[in-house]
C-alpha positions in Angstrom: -10.9 3.5 17.8 -13.1 0.3 18.6 -14.7 -2.6 17.2 -17.6 -4.4 19.3 -18.0 -8.3 19.5 -21.8 -9.5 19.2 -21.5 -10.1 23.0 -21.1 -6.4 23.8 -17.4 -6.9 24.5 -15.2 -3.6 23.6 -12.2 -4.5 21.2 -9.2 -1.8 20.6 -8.6 -1.9 16.8 -4.8 -1.8 16.5 -5.0 -2.6 12.8 -6.6 0.2 11.3 -9.1 -2.6 9.8 -6.6 -3.9 7.5 -4.4 -1.2 7.2 -7.4 1.0 5.8 -9.7 2.6 8.5 -7.2 5.6 9.1 -9.4 8.4 10.4 -11.3 5.9 12.6 -14.3 4.3 12.4 -17.7 5.8 11.4 -16.8 9.7 10.9 -19.9 11.3 11.0 -18.9 13.1 8.0 -18.2 10.1 6.0 -21.6 8.2 7.2 -23.4 11.3 6.1 -22.0 11.6 2.8 -22.3 7.8 1.8 -26.0 7.8 3.0 -26.8 10.8 1.0 -24.9 9.8 -1.8 -27.1 6.7 -2.2 -30.1 8.8 -2.4 -28.8 11.3 -4.9 -26.8 9.3 -7.4 -26.3 5.4 -6.5 -24.6 4.5 -9.6 -23.3 5.8 -13.0 -21.1 4.7 -15.6 -17.7 5.4 -16.4 -17.4 4.4 -20.2 -17.6 7.1 -22.4 -19.2 9.5 -19.7 -18.7 10.3 -15.9 -20.2 12.2 -13.3 -19.0 15.3 -11.3 -18.0 13.4 -8.2 -15.1 11.4 -10.2 -13.5 14.6 -11.7 -14.0 16.0 -8.0 -12.1 13.1 -6.0 -9.6 12.9 -8.7 -8.7 16.5 -8.4 -8.7 16.6 -4.8 -6.0 13.8 -4.7 -4.1 15.5 -7.2 -4.1 18.8 -5.5 -4.1 17.5 -1.8 -2.0 14.8 -1.7 0.5 15.0 -4.4 0.5 18.5 -5.5 3.8 19.7 -7.4 4.8 16.2 -8.2 4.3 16.0 -11.9 1.1 13.8 -11.3 -1.8 14.8 -13.3 -4.5 12.1 -13.8 -5.9 9.2 -11.5 -7.8 6.2 -12.9 -10.3 4.7 -10.6 -10.0 0.8 -9.5 -12.1 -1.4 -7.4 -9.8 -2.0 -4.8 -6.0 -2.6 -4.3 -5.9 -5.8 -6.5 -7.4 -4.1 -9.5 -5.5 -1.1 -9.3 -2.2 -3.0 -9.5 -3.4 -4.7 -12.7 -4.5 -1.3 -13.9 -1.0 0.0 -13.1 0.8 -2.7 -15.0 -1.7 -2.6 -18.2 -0.9 1.5 -18.0 2.8 0.5 -18.1 2.3 -1.8 -21.2 0.5 0.9 -23.1 2.5 3.2 -22.2 5.3 1.8 -24.0 3.4 0.3 -27.1 2.2 4.2 -27.5 5.7 5.1 -27.3 6.8 2.4 -29.9 8.3 0.2 -27.8 5.9 -2.9 -27.6 9.2 -5.1 -26.8 8.9 -3.8 -23.2 6.5 -6.3 -21.7 8.5 -8.0 -19.0 7.7 -6.8 -15.2 10.0 -6.7 -12.1 8.5 -7.2 -8.3 10.4 -7.9 -5.6 10.6 -11.4 -3.1 8.1 -11.0 -0.1 6.2 -8.4 -1.9 2.5 -8.1 -1.7 0.3 -6.7 -4.6 -3.4 -8.3 -4.1 -4.7 -11.2 -5.6 -5.3 -10.6 -9.2 -3.2 -13.0 -11.8 -1.2 -9.7 -12.5 -0.4 -8.8 -8.7 0.4 -12.7 -7.9 3.0 -12.5 -10.7 4.6 -9.5 -9.6 4.0 -10.2 -5.8 6.8 -12.3 -3.9 5.1 -14.2 -1.4 5.5 -17.8 -1.9 2.1 -19.0 -0.2 0.6 -16.3 -2.7 2.0 -17.8 -5.9 2.5 -21.5 -5.5 -1.1 -22.6 -5.9 -1.6 -20.5 -9.0 2.1 -20.6 -10.5 0.9 -22.7 -13.4 -1.2 -19.5 -14.5 0.9 -16.4 -13.5 2.1 -13.9 -16.0 5.5 -15.0 -18.0 8.2 -12.5 -18.3 8.4 -11.6 -14.5 11.4 -11.7 -12.5 11.8 -10.3 -9.0 14.2 -8.2 -7.0 15.7 -10.0 -3.7 13.5 -8.6 -0.2 15.3 -6.0 1.8 15.0 -7.7 5.3 18.4 -8.1 6.6 18.4 -9.4 10.3 22.0 -10.2 10.5 23.0 -6.2 10.3 19.6 -4.6 10.8 17.5 -6.5 13.4 16.0 -4.0 15.8 16.6 -1.0 13.6 14.5 2.1 14.2 13.3 3.8 11.6 15.5 3.3 7.9 18.1 0.6 8.4 21.8 2.0 7.9 23.3 -0.7 5.9 22.9 -2.4 2.5 20.5 0.2 0.7 22.3 0.8 -2.6 24.0 -2.8 -2.6 20.5 -4.1 -2.6 19.1 -2.1 -5.1 22.0 -2.7 -7.5 21.1 -5.8 -7.9 18.4 -4.4 -10.5 21.3 -3.8 -12.7 22.0 -7.5 -13.1 18.6 -8.1 -13.7 18.3 -5.8 -16.3 21.4 -6.9 -18.0 20.0 -10.8 -17.9 16.7 -9.8 -19.6 18.0 -6.4 -21.6 16.1 -3.2 -20.5 14.3 -3.4 -24.0 12.0 -5.9 -22.6 11.4 -4.5 -19.4 8.0 -2.2 -18.8 8.3 -1.3 -15.3 9.6 -2.3 -11.6 6.6 -2.6 -9.1 7.9 -2.2 -5.2 5.9 -1.2 -2.1 7.8 1.5 -0.4 7.4 -0.4 2.9 6.4 -4.2 2.3 3.3 -4.1 4.6 1.9 -7.7 4.5 5.0 -9.4 4.7 5.7 -7.9 7.9 6.4 -4.0 7.4 10.0 -4.5 5.9 11.7 -1.0 5.7 13.9 -0.1 3.0 17.4 0.8 4.0 18.5 4.1 3.2 19.2 5.0 -0.1 17.6 1.6 -1.7 14.7 3.4 -2.9 17.0 6.3 -4.4 19.2 3.9 -6.5 15.9 2.0 -7.8 14.7 5.0 -9.3 18.0 6.1 -11.0 18.7 2.6 -12.5 15.2 2.9 -13.7 15.6 6.4 -15.3 18.4 5.3 -17.0 17.0 2.3 -18.4 13.7 3.8 -19.4 11.8 1.6 -17.2 8.6 3.0 -15.1 9.0 2.7 -11.5 5.4 1.8 -10.0 5.2 2.1 -6.0 2.4 0.0 -4.6 1.0 2.5 -1.7 -2.2 0.4 -1.3 -0.9 0.0 2.6 1.4 3.0 3.0 -0.6 5.8 1.4 -3.1 8.1 3.2 -0.7 9.1 6.0 0.4 6.0 7.1 4.0 6.7 7.1 3.1 10.3 8.4 2.6 11.9 4.4 0.3 11.5 2.2 2.3 8.9 0.5 5.6 7.1 1.3 6.7 8.1 -1.9 7.2 12.0 -0.4 8.1 10.4 3.1 11.1 8.7 1.5 11.7 11.4 -1.1 11.4 9.2 -4.4 8.6 10.4 -6.9 7.9 6.9 -9.1 6.1 7.1 -12.4 2.7 5.7 -10.8 1.2 5.2 -7.2 -1.2 2.6 -6.7 -3.6 3.4 -3.8 -6.7 2.0 -2.1 -7.6 1.3 1.3 -7.4 4.4 3.2 -8.3 6.2 0.3 -12.2 6.0 1.5 -11.7 4.7 4.8 -12.3 1.3 4.2 -15.7 2.1 4.0 -16.6 1.5 0.3 -14.2 -0.3 -1.9 -12.0 1.7 -4.0 -8.7 1.5 -5.8 -6.8 4.4 -7.9 -3.7 4.4 -9.7 -2.2 7.9 -10.2 -0.4 8.9 -13.1 2.5 10.8 -14.0 1.0 13.5 -16.8 3.5 11.7 -19.3 2.2 8.3 -19.0 -1.7 9.9 -20.1 -0.6 11.7 -22.6 1.4 9.0 -24.4 -1.4 6.4 -23.9 -4.1 8.7 -24.7 -2.0 10.5 -28.0 -2.1 7.3 -29.4 -5.7 6.7 -29.9 -6.7 10.4 -30.8 -4.8 9.9 -34.3 -8.7 9.3 -36.1 -11.7 11.6 -35.7 -14.1 9.8 -34.6 -15.3 10.6 -31.3 -16.2 7.0 -30.0 -12.3 6.1 -29.9 -11.8 4.3 -26.6 -8.5 5.9 -25.0 -7.5 2.9 -22.9 -8.7 -0.3 -23.4 -9.4 -1.3 -19.9 -11.7 -0.5 -17.1 -14.5 -1.9 -14.2 -17.9 -1.4 -13.8 -17.4 0.1 -10.5 -14.8 2.6 -11.8 -15.4 5.6 -10.0 -18.7 4.6 -8.5 -20.2 7.6 -7.0 -20.9 6.3 -3.5 -16.9 5.4 -3.5 -16.5 8.9 -4.5 -18.5 10.3 -1.8 -16.8 8.3 0.8 -13.3 9.4 -0.5 -14.1 13.0 -0.9 -15.5 13.0 2.9 -12.5 10.8 3.9 -10.0 13.3 2.4 -12.1 16.2 4.7 -12.2 14.0 7.9 -8.4 13.5 7.6 -7.9 17.5 6.8 -9.9 18.2 10.1 -7.8 16.2 11.9 -4.8 17.1 10.8 -3.5 13.8 10.1 -0.4 13.9 8.2 0.8 16.3 11.1 -0.8 13.9 13.9 1.1 11.1 12.7 4.4 13.2 12.6 3.7 13.8 16.4 2.5 10.6 17.3 5.0 8.4 15.4 8.1 9.0 17.9 5.9 7.2 21.1 4.5 4.8 19.1 8.0 3.7 17.9 9.2 3.8 21.7 6.5 1.7 22.6 6.9 -0.9 20.2 10.8 -1.1 20.7 10.4 -1.3 24.4 9.1 -4.8 23.9 12.5 -6.2 23.0 13.2 -9.2 24.9 10.0 -9.5 26.6 10.0 -12.8 24.8 12.1 -14.3 22.0 12.1 -12.3 18.8 14.1 -12.1 15.7 13.5 -8.1 15.1 11.1 -5.1 16.0 10.3 -2.7 12.7 8.7 0.6 12.9 8.0 3.5 10.6 5.3 6.3 11.1 2.5 4.6 12.4 3.0 1.1 11.3 5.3 -1.8 13.1 5.7 -5.3 13.3 7.2 -7.7 15.9 9.0 -11.1 14.2 8.5 -13.5 16.5 10.9 -16.4 17.0 8.8 -19.5 15.5 8.2 -22.5 17.4 10.7 -25.3 16.4 8.9 -26.8 13.3 5.7 -25.0 13.9 5.7 -21.9 11.5 2.8 -19.1 12.3 1.5 -21.1 15.2 3.2 -18.7 17.8 1.8 -15.7 16.1 -1.4 -16.8 15.7 -1.5 -17.7 19.4 -0.9 -14.2 20.1 -3.2 -12.7 17.5 -6.0 -15.0 19.5 -5.0 -14.1 22.9 -5.0 -10.4 22.3 -8.6 -10.2 20.7 -9.6 -12.4 23.8 -7.8 -9.7 26.0 -9.5 -6.4 23.7 -6.6 -6.2 21.0 -7.1 -6.4 17.8 -3.6 -6.9 15.9 -2.3 -8.8 12.6 -0.6 -11.8 12.5 1.4 -12.4 9.3 3.5 -15.7 9.2 5.5 -15.2 12.4 5.3 -11.5 12.3 2.8 -9.2 14.4 2.0 -6.4 12.6 0.4 -3.1 14.3 -1.0 -0.1 12.3 -3.5 1.8 14.1 -5.9 4.4 13.4 -4.4 7.9 12.7 -6.8 9.2 15.5 -5.2 7.4 18.1 -4.2 9.2 21.4 -1.2 7.7 23.9 -3.4 6.2 25.9 -4.4 4.2 23.2 -0.9 3.4 22.3 -0.3 2.5 25.9 -3.3 0.2 25.9 -2.5 -1.4 23.0 1.5 -2.5 24.2 0.4 -3.3 27.6 -1.8 -6.1 26.4 0.5 -7.0 23.9 3.1 -7.2 26.7 1.1 -9.4 28.6 0.4 -11.6 26.3 4.0 -12.1 25.2 4.9 -12.6 28.7 2.2 -15.6 28.9 4.1 -17.3 26.1 7.2 -18.0 28.4 
């Protein structure tokens, strides 16, 4: 649960590294697995061949994390950004294989974050990430409005009650504008993490799924942050009861130890994409013209397999379900400590949206970030919002310490 500064000062990790150290820092099984793997097989190509660990990790993801949900294949990437770009390309390849090459457009969402590749920035909706590179973004991308409704839903516990189907129904208007025959996929985070833990209102994700199915549009969930137990299930898809066509994951899948990302695909997606390249008899046919040097890297696969073992050892999903109500109680206890616009939490992630200093956006949150670090707590400042996502091994005493420090720092603002 701890970082140590070069001077030897202990700092409680209130952010799980960067939403990724779900099993805590340096678990022995992960350390041992990575160390041993470097001496056994440090690298192997995964173009036109593979190695056992890649298949084993893919199988474990499918069997242990998404069993019985129709998912059948895993495409490994380097990180969340490259996994997002891979999912977008898989969507294009799928529709082309089905004879619908005119389906090339993507629908993202305002305030969405999908990494820093040009594809991810294009479908993302955080203005600061887009404006510098706007002239080079993908064409044919539109955006749903975000789901943050401070007027009706501020300080909600869990999923807001208001506006779910209403907000999702905007997708129908966007489809009418572009025509369904031109739209390949909708990509959203089940919970917008980097924008400040923006939680979907009840019925929202269900309605998006319904509209996508009706219009033959793929639904992609970016679960780089929400995956691997952050919202009390292996993936938020299960927590919300909405199963997409593809799940993008990274971060917690290797506990942040070795960079790795993945696209978990429904069987019919894989079968359509690969069947289009199996028409000839040449053994060298390439199924999907895409890949990375480090896809399925053996050391990353070893880290991933060990991570799943550690999460199983600590009963991570059950543990986070048990701890989430206490986390929710403590974060909402900060209401009124200083000027704030909202408190949001779901599972083991939460956010406090501060009222910014007039004319000085982001300054207050950054001040709190620095002051907390000096007092022995690492949090995340994103815009005017403070975000928390502690490792899933945390105990009540760690949560108490987190919010005691945060409360004292927020008090000092006044």
